[in-house]
C-alpha positions in Angstrom: -22.9 14.5 37.9 -25.3 13.8 40.8 -23.3 16.2 43.0 -23.3 19.0 40.8 -27.0 18.9 40.1 -28.0 18.7 44.0 -25.2 21.5 44.7 -26.9 23.8 42.1 -30.3 23.1 43.4 -28.9 23.8 46.8 -27.2 26.9 45.9 -30.6 28.2 44.2 -32.4 27.4 47.3 -30.1 29.4 49.5 -30.2 32.4 47.1 -34.2 32.2 47.1 -34.0 32.2 51.0 -31.4 35.2 51.1 -32.7 37.1 48.7 -36.3 36.9 48.2 -37.6 36.4 51.7 -38.8 39.9 53.0 -37.6 39.0 56.5 -33.9 38.0 55.8 -33.5 40.0 52.4 -29.8 41.4 52.4 -30.3 43.7 49.5 -30.6 46.6 51.7 -27.1 45.6 53.8 -25.7 45.4 50.4 -26.9 48.5 49.1 -25.9 50.5 52.4 -22.5 48.7 52.2 -21.9 50.6 48.6 -22.9 53.7 50.2 -20.0 53.5 52.6 -17.9 53.3 49.5 -19.2 56.9 48.6 -16.8 59.7 48.3 -17.8 62.6 51.0 -16.7 65.4 49.1 -18.3 64.3 45.7 -21.2 62.4 47.2 -20.4 59.7 44.3 -19.2 56.0 44.8 -15.4 55.9 44.8 -14.4 53.6 41.8 -11.2 52.8 43.8 -13.2 51.6 46.7 -15.2 49.4 44.3 -11.9 48.2 42.8 -10.3 47.6 46.3 -13.3 45.9 48.2 -15.0 44.3 45.3 -13.4 43.8 42.0 -9.5 42.9 43.2 -10.9 40.4 45.8 -12.7 38.7 42.6 -9.6 38.6 40.6 -7.2 37.5 43.4 -9.8 34.8 44.0 -10.1 33.8 40.2 -6.1 33.9 40.1 -5.8 31.7 43.0 -8.5 29.0 41.9 -7.9 28.9 38.0 -4.6 30.4 37.6 -2.8 28.5 40.5 -5.3 25.7 40.4 -5.8 26.0 44.2 -9.1 24.8 45.1 -9.9 24.5 48.8 -9.5 21.0 50.0 -11.6 19.3 53.2 -8.6 20.0 55.4 -8.6 24.0 54.9 -12.4 23.9 54.6 -12.8 22.7 58.0 -10.5 25.3 59.2 -11.9 28.3 57.3 -15.3 27.0 58.7 -14.1 27.7 62.3 -12.4 31.0 61.5 -15.5 32.4 59.7 -17.5 31.0 62.6 -15.3 32.9 65.0 -15.2 36.1 62.7 -19.3 36.2 62.8 -19.5 35.5 66.6 -17.0 38.5 67.4 -18.5 40.9 65.2 -21.9 40.2 65.8 -21.0 41.0 69.6 -19.1 44.2 68.5 -22.2 45.3 66.4 -24.4 44.9 69.6 -21.9 47.2 71.4 -21.7 49.6 68.5 -25.5 50.4 68.4 -25.4 52.1 71.8 -23.2 54.7 69.9 -25.7 55.5 67.3 -27.3 58.2 69.6 -24.4 60.3 69.4 -25.0 64.1 68.9 -21.7 64.6 66.7 -22.6 64.2 63.2 -19.4 63.0 62.0 -19.3 60.4 64.8 -22.8 59.2 64.1 -21.9 58.7 60.3 -18.7 56.8 60.9 -20.6 54.5 63.7 -23.5 53.8 61.2 -20.8 53.1 58.4 -18.8 50.8 60.6 -22.0 49.0 61.6 -22.9 48.6 58.1 -19.7 47.2 57.2 -19.8 44.8 60.3 -23.2 43.4 59.2 -21.5 42.9 55.5 -18.6 41.3 57.0 -21.2 39.0 59.0 -22.9 38.1 55.8 -19.8 37.3 54.0 -18.4 35.2 56.8 -21.7 33.3 57.1 -22.0 32.6 53.5 -18.2 31.4 53.7 -18.9 28.8 56.3 -21.7 27.4 54.6 -19.5 27.3 51.4 -16.8 25.6 53.5 -19.1 23.1 54.9 -20.4 22.2 51.5 -16.8 21.6 50.2 -16.2 19.0 52.9 -19.5 17.4 51.8 -19.1 17.7 47.9 -17.0 15.5 45.7 -17.3 17.1 42.5 -14.2 19.2 41.4 -16.1 21.7 39.3 -18.3 22.5 42.2 -15.3 23.0 44.7 -13.5 25.0 42.3 -16.7 27.3 41.9 -17.2 27.6 45.8 -13.4 27.9 46.4 -13.6 30.9 44.1 -16.6 32.4 46.2 -14.7 31.6 49.5 -11.4 33.3 48.5 -13.2 36.5 47.2 -15.1 36.5 50.4 -12.1 36.0 52.3 -10.4 39.0 50.7 -13.2 41.1 51.1 -13.8 40.3 54.7 -10.0 41.1 55.3 -10.4 44.6 53.5 -13.8 45.1 55.7 -11.7 44.3 58.7 -9.3 46.7 58.0 -11.9 49.1 57.3 -13.8 48.5 60.6 -10.3 48.7 62.3 -9.9 52.2 61.1 -13.2 53.4 61.7 -13.1 51.9 65.2 -9.9 53.9 65.7 -11.7 57.2 64.6 -14.5 56.5 66.9 -12.1 56.0 69.6 -9.9 59.0 69.1 -13.1 61.1 68.7 -14.6 60.1 72.0 -11.0 60.6 73.5 -10.8 64.0 72.4 -14.2 65.0 73.6 
């Protein structure tokens, strides 16, 4: 019981830090990510994209944790911490390189670069949160808390995979566009 209460307090503090401090408020990045899901022809957010990038990862995470009763154990949490840290590091470096492409005169290329940058930042936030949750799984011994954190880790993992595929495709578009110039 003590672990559960302390976990809730710790998660509450992290949420306050991430969403209430003006200098690190991540709402703008999340809002920008939803704009990436906008359909260019209709100028509306694509329901299909929301399903694929948000809803389906949540459903898959719930199926794994509650349907298959497969929470993340300490060994897997250790591996995932390393994987998420690696993803964060690589994408952060890639984002730094991509910033140089924001000065393009080509409107389409500039939009693709901007949306790719936003997706990289979203992926970095998800990776960082997943790494933190994985560390908490190693430390905590409460099965309920581990199940909830496992749900978040699985959901974020599927979201990260989808965003990595989106980033890869957009990087390819930037490359092809640059090659044809």
